[in-house]
C-alpha positions, 0 to 999 in steps of 0.5 A: 735499621731494626726490623719492625713488623708493624711497618711491614703490616697492611695499613688497615691492620695497623689501624685495626682495633681488635674485638674486645670480648668479655673475657678479654676485659676480665682476666682472673677468677670470679664466682659469678660470671654475668658479663658474656651473656652465657647460659648460666644453667650449664650445657647438656653435655658438660658443665664447663662448655656453657662458658667461653674459653680463654681467648688467649689460651694462657694455660696452654701457652704456659705449658707449651712455652716450658716444653719448647723453651720459648716465652708465652708472649712468643706463642700464637695458638691457632685453629691448626697451622692453617689459621696462622698461614691465613693470618700471616697473609691477611696481616702482611699482604695487600690484596692484589699487590703484594706477593708470597714466595713458595717453593713447590713441591710443598704444602698446598695451603700456602697457595690456597691461602694466597688465592683466598687473600688475593696475594700474588704467588711467586713459585720458585721450585725446589732443586732436583734433590728437593732443596731450596734454590737459595740464589734463585729465591733471593733473586726472585724477591721484589719490593712487593714480596712480603712472605717466604714460606719454607716447609722443613721437613717438607711435605710431600718430600719428607726431607729437611731444608739446608739450615744454612740456606734458610738462615741466609735467606732470613738474614737477607730478606726484609719481609717475613720468613715462615718455616713450617715445622709440622713434622719437626718431631720426627727429625734429628735436626733442631727446630728453628724456634731456637732462632726467633730471638736472633731473627725478628722476621722469623715465624716458626709453625708447629702443630699438635696434629702429628706427633702429639696425635691431636689432628682432630683437635685442630691446634697449631702454633706459631713462634715469633717475636712479641711484635709479630705475635701481637699482630696475630692476636689483633687479627684473630677471632676472639675465641679461635680455640675451643675449650675442648681443644684447649683441654685436649692439649693440656691433657696431652702435654702431661704425656711427653714421655709417651709421645717420645716413645711413639716417635721412637716406634714410628722412626723404627717402623719407617726404617723397616718400611724402607727396607721392605719397599727397597726389595720390591721390583716396581719400587724405583726410588725411596726418598730420604725422610725426616718425617712420619712418611715416605715419598716413594716413586713406583713404576705405575703409581696410579695402579699401585694406588688403586690396588691398595684401595682394593685392600682397604689401604689408603695412601696418597698419590702425589703424581700430579705434583711437580717433581713428584711424578710417579710418587706415592706418599705413604704414612708410617702406620702401626706395625700391624698396618705397615705389615698389611701394607707390605703384604698387599704390595708384595701381592701386587709385585707377584702379579707383575712377575706372573704377568711378565711385565718388565720393571726397573730395579728398585733403589734407595735414593 
């Protein structure tokens, strides 16, 4: 039987008549707009911002579709990937009854969105080498499991999940598998957006926040089959992406080659950081990364973290995260920023030696 996301969706979503905005009812160009109760005199800051933005972001989708090799009808654009994560749970999870599966350590918003939407959470941890426990995930699926969230490359561990495991889970599951690819631009692996025509229950999330440098614009994307995208558009707010954000994306997409150059530089800096960190006695493990950050286990994570703060350098402590005890997540910065980080860590390492403290030998995982 063919997969039908409409049947998987909550009954109230199936019955939902979406809000019809003025710009939903009219598509095209006109000379006089008197349909949306806007201020026709303009805006103090920009002559364009007095008008509502395109609620379906058609120009943006056309550009993204050409770059990502998907159809515009297979794209949902959200206020960051977080909007898509929230909408997926609102669309498919009956509050208090249905559940999602997450695989910690992973991106924290899956759980936050589930708590907000009163969806049950089935946590199936990653293995010790930060891979999916596919047999346990399949065993953990119940009649009320609607969504499985898989982050690949994973945050905070940085590694990609085994592609065969993801496809196997997707093929055997009658709900929705969500592959979050926020860091895919830094990976040598292929995007799962290539698979949405083959797997009607697959949703792939990406973002403009990382490689494209638009974190402040808050623009995320979901790629899926047309029926799932229709459900997204039915449940979303009418004008969820501002004109400023749409303009920022359209402008950025003109510089695809520049972004490719940035990625090359970031990956080179990541390799340089690995080499420098491996020489430090207090660094115990540097985990392999397919992202623009490194997960690093050190002998005294909290002391290292606060020492860096004294040098006006902020990294992220992940010591309170399952399987990441004693770890710091370090974003790859510019060459100057990375040099400043390494110098601060060398000073810390020298202070350990001078104080006669014993530490384990550093290693690369």
